[in-house]
C-alpha positions in Angstrom: -14.1 -47.1 -12.9 -18.0 -47.0 -12.9 -18.3 -50.4 -11.9 -15.9 -49.9 -9.0 -17.7 -46.8 -7.8 -21.0 -48.3 -8.0 -19.8 -51.5 -6.2 -18.3 -49.4 -3.5 -21.7 -47.4 -3.1 -23.8 -50.7 -3.0 -21.6 -52.4 -0.6 -22.1 -49.5 2.1 -25.8 -49.5 1.2 -26.3 -53.3 1.6 -24.2 -53.3 4.8 -26.5 -50.6 6.1 -29.7 -51.5 4.9 -29.6 -55.4 4.8 -26.9 -55.9 7.4 -25.1 -58.1 4.6 -22.7 -60.7 5.8 -20.6 -62.4 3.5 -18.8 -66.0 3.8 -16.5 -67.9 1.8 -15.0 -65.2 -0.5 -11.6 -67.1 -0.2 -13.2 -69.9 -2.4 -13.0 -67.5 -5.5 -9.7 -67.6 -7.3 -8.3 -64.0 -7.9 -7.6 -65.1 -11.6 -9.1 -67.2 -14.4 -12.5 -68.0 -15.4 -15.1 -68.4 -12.6 -18.8 -69.2 -12.9 -21.0 -68.3 -9.8 -24.0 -70.4 -9.8 -26.5 -68.9 -7.3 -30.2 -69.5 -6.1 -32.5 -66.6 -7.4 -34.8 -65.0 -4.9 -35.1 -61.3 -6.0 -34.3 -58.9 -8.9 -31.3 -57.6 -6.7 -29.6 -60.8 -6.7 -27.0 -60.0 -9.3 -25.9 -57.0 -7.2 -25.7 -59.0 -3.9 -23.7 -61.7 -5.6 -21.4 -59.4 -7.4 -20.7 -56.5 -5.0 -18.7 -58.5 -2.3 -16.1 -59.5 -4.8 -13.2 -57.5 -6.0 -13.5 -59.0 -9.4 -16.0 -57.7 -11.9 -18.9 -60.1 -12.6 -20.9 -60.3 -15.7 -24.5 -61.4 -15.9 -27.0 -62.1 -18.5 -30.0 -59.7 -18.2 -33.4 -59.9 -19.9 -33.4 -58.2 -23.3 -36.1 -55.9 -22.4 -34.0 -54.1 -19.9 -31.5 -53.0 -22.5 -34.4 -51.2 -24.2 -35.1 -48.9 -21.2 -33.5 -45.5 -21.7 -30.5 -45.0 -19.3 -30.9 -48.3 -17.6 -30.0 -50.2 -20.6 -26.8 -48.3 -21.2 -25.9 -48.5 -17.5 -26.3 -52.3 -17.2 -24.2 -52.8 -20.4 -21.6 -50.6 -19.0 -21.6 -52.7 -15.9 -20.9 -55.9 -17.7 -24.3 -57.4 -18.4 -25.5 -58.7 -21.8 -28.9 -59.4 -23.2 -30.7 -62.8 -23.2 -34.0 -63.5 -24.9 -36.8 -64.6 -22.7 -37.8 -68.2 -22.9 -34.6 -69.4 -24.4 -30.8 -68.6 -24.7 -29.7 -67.4 -28.1 -26.5 -68.4 -29.7 -25.1 -64.8 -29.1 -25.8 -65.1 -25.3 -24.1 -68.8 -25.2 -21.1 -67.3 -27.2 -20.8 -64.2 -24.8 -21.0 -66.4 -21.7 -18.3 -68.8 -23.0 -16.2 -65.8 -24.2 -16.3 -64.1 -20.8 -15.2 -67.5 -19.1 -12.6 -68.3 -21.5 -11.1 -64.7 -21.3 -10.5 -65.6 -17.5 -13.5 -63.3 -16.2 -16.2 -64.1 -13.8 -19.7 -64.7 -15.0 -22.7 -65.0 -12.8 -25.7 -67.2 -13.4 -28.8 -68.4 -11.8 -29.4 -72.0 -13.0 -33.1 -72.0 -12.2 -33.6 -69.2 -14.8 -36.2 -67.4 -12.8 -36.8 -66.3 -9.2 -38.1 -68.6 -6.7 -38.8 -68.5 -2.9 -37.3 -72.0 -2.5 -34.7 -73.7 -4.7 -36.1 -75.2 -7.8 -34.8 -77.4 -10.6 -31.7 -76.1 -12.5 -31.6 -75.8 -16.1 -28.8 -77.3 -18.1 -27.3 -73.8 -19.3 -24.9 -73.6 -16.5 -23.4 -77.0 -16.8 -23.0 -76.6 -20.6 -21.1 -73.3 -20.0 -18.8 -75.0 -17.3 -18.2 -78.0 -19.4 -17.6 -75.9 -22.6 -15.0 -73.7 -20.8 -12.4 -74.5 -18.2 -14.1 -72.2 -15.7 -14.1 -73.0 -12.0 -17.6 -73.4 -10.7 -18.7 -71.8 -7.4 -21.8 -72.5 -5.8 -23.5 -69.4 -4.1 -26.4 -69.1 -1.6 -28.4 -66.0 -1.0 -30.1 -66.3 2.3 -32.7 -63.7 3.5 -35.4 -61.7 1.7 -34.2 -58.2 1.3 -36.3 -56.8 4.1 -34.5 -53.6 5.5 -32.5 -54.0 8.7 -33.0 -57.8 8.6 -30.0 -59.8 8.1 -29.1 -61.0 4.6 -26.1 -63.4 3.7 -24.2 -64.5 0.7 -22.1 -67.6 0.9 -19.6 -68.6 -1.7 -18.9 -72.2 -1.5 -16.0 -74.6 -2.3 -15.5 -75.2 -6.1 -17.9 -78.0 -7.7 -15.7 -80.6 -9.4 -17.3 -81.3 -12.7 -14.2 -83.2 -14.2 -16.0 -86.5 -14.1 -18.6 -85.1 -16.8 -15.9 -83.6 -19.3 -15.2 -87.0 -20.9 -18.6 -88.3 -20.2 -20.4 -88.9 -23.6 -23.8 -90.1 -22.2 -26.9 -88.2 -23.2 -27.8 -87.2 -19.7 -24.3 -85.8 -18.6 -25.7 -82.2 -18.5 -28.3 -83.3 -16.3 -26.0 -85.1 -14.0 -23.7 -82.0 -14.0 -26.7 -79.7 -13.3 -27.8 -81.9 -10.4 -24.3 -81.7 -8.9 -24.2 -77.9 -9.0 -27.8 -77.5 -7.6 -27.1 -80.0 -4.8 -24.0 -77.8 -3.8 -26.2 -74.8 -3.8 -28.8 -76.7 -1.7 -26.2 -77.8 0.8 -25.2 -74.2 1.3 -28.8 -73.1 1.9 -29.3 -76.1 4.4 -26.3 -75.7 6.4 -27.1 -72.0 6.8 -30.8 -72.1 7.2 -31.0 -71.2 11.0 
């Protein structure tokens, strides 16, 4: 109930303040494990990726945020779970894969940090995707959170990673990561005007 209430309030605020436009929601299945892989430009990115959807989206969040009174409890109730800075712990990996295997939606920023332009993806997203049977959806956030300037979130078509499931090569995670990142990049390029 808390998630739905906050989502409704943020949807309204983002439409009013950021003139938020959303494209491609139909690419996201209504059931089953889904991993949203997005570029990362701002601290507000988890909200702008999650609020347009009718499904609850779970994100990793910096461990330090859970130590802040009120905020820590709030983000935990909203489905976030902690990740250590500088590396992903076994607990974080287990949590992400559990979420996906339970048929829920998990959001991740493959770059691992905020950047003005798309950077190199880390292998975590590809690893989660290949260790679960989740559908991978590339997401592009376009805009810079300037009030009353247009923002856009685009959910792309699913990324087919099946070729890497049986691949036993040592660079399969790099190749899968490159495929995810190139799909995000294509969404950004095709909507850059």
